[in-house]
C-alpha positions as CSV (number, residue, x, y, z in Angstrom):
1,M,-0.4,0.2,-0.2
2,T,1.1,3.3,-1.4
3,H,0.6,6.5,1.1
4,V,-0.1,9.7,-0.3
5,F,1.5,12.3,0.6
6,V,0.2,15.9,1.7
7,V,1.8,19.0,-0.4
8,E,2.3,22.5,1.7
9,T,3.7,25.4,1.2
10,T,5.9,27.6,3.1
11,R,5.6,31.4,3.2
12,H,8.7,32.0,1.8
13,F,7.6,29.2,-1.6
14,D,4.4,31.9,-1.3
15,R,6.2,34.9,-1.7
16,L,8.6,33.6,-4.4
17,F,6.4,32.1,-6.0
18,R,3.6,35.2,-6.2
19,K,7.0,37.3,-7.3
20,L,8.3,34.8,-10.0
21,A,4.3,34.2,-11.3
22,K,3.6,37.8,-12.4
23,Q,6.4,37.8,-14.7
24,H,6.0,34.1,-15.9
25,P,2.5,33.0,-16.0
26,E,3.0,29.6,-17.1
27,L,4.5,29.2,-13.7
28,P,1.2,27.9,-11.8
29,G,0.5,25.1,-14.6
30,H,3.5,23.5,-13.6
31,L,3.5,23.6,-10.1
32,A,-0.1,22.0,-11.0
33,A,1.9,19.2,-13.0
34,I,4.0,18.6,-10.0
35,T,1.8,18.4,-7.6
36,P,0.5,14.5,-8.1
37,I,4.2,13.6,-8.7
38,L,5.0,14.6,-4.7
39,R,1.9,13.6,-3.2
40,S,2.4,10.1,-4.4
41,D,6.4,9.5,-5.0
42,P,8.0,12.6,-3.4
43,F,11.4,10.5,-2.7
44,N,11.2,9.2,-6.6
45,I,11.4,5.4,-5.6
46,S,9.8,4.6,-9.4
47,R,12.6,6.1,-10.7
48,K,10.3,8.1,-13.7
49,H,10.6,11.7,-12.4
50,P,13.4,14.6,-12.5
51,I,13.5,14.2,-8.7
52,K,17.0,14.9,-7.4
53,K,18.0,14.4,-3.5
54,L,20.8,17.3,-3.2
55,I,24.0,16.6,-1.3
56,N,25.2,18.9,1.5
57,I,21.8,20.2,2.0
58,T,20.4,19.6,5.4
59,D,16.3,18.8,6.0
60,G,14.4,21.9,6.0
61,N,16.6,23.7,3.7
62,G,15.2,22.2,0.4
63,A,16.8,18.4,0.8
64,Y,15.1,17.3,-3.0
65,R,14.5,19.4,-6.4
66,I,12.2,18.8,-8.4
67,R,12.7,20.0,-12.7
68,Q,9.2,21.2,-14.1
69,G,10.2,22.9,-17.5
70,R,12.6,25.5,-16.5
71,F,11.4,25.7,-13.4
72,R,12.6,24.2,-10.4
73,F,11.3,23.2,-6.9
74,R,13.2,22.6,-3.8
75,Y,10.9,20.7,-1.0
76,D,11.4,18.4,2.1
77,V,9.4,15.1,2.9
78,E,8.5,14.9,6.7
79,I,6.3,11.6,7.4
80,H,3.8,11.8,5.3
81,N,4.1,15.8,4.3
82,V,5.6,17.6,1.3
83,Y,6.8,20.8,2.2
84,L,7.6,23.2,-0.7
85,K,10.3,25.5,0.3
86,R,11.5,27.5,-2.6
87,C,11.1,28.1,-6.2
88,S,13.1,29.4,-9.1
89,L,13.8,30.0,-12.6
90,R,16.6,28.4,-14.6
91,R,17.7,30.9,-17.1
92,E,18.6,30.1,-20.6
93,D,22.0,31.4,-20.9
94,T,22.9,29.5,-17.5
95,Y,25.6,27.2,-19.3
96,Q,26.4,29.3,-22.2
């Protein structure tokens, strides 16, 4: 039996999200796309999702990252809750 996780946001995430969504109206759609993934498989046990456990990041600081398009969402998992901590935009010229 699989557990269903509850996805919650922090105030810091909400502030970053609102600011970024003003410039990128597609952002709420990306958040809606990752929410079912985080509810069912936040540890990426199935290995089907672009989720990565970040190294040298302590729990409480967004120890996991999921990619969706140009956006990155960092989150932590505690028992049956997923807490979204940060959202950010990966610039197109990052690796040029």
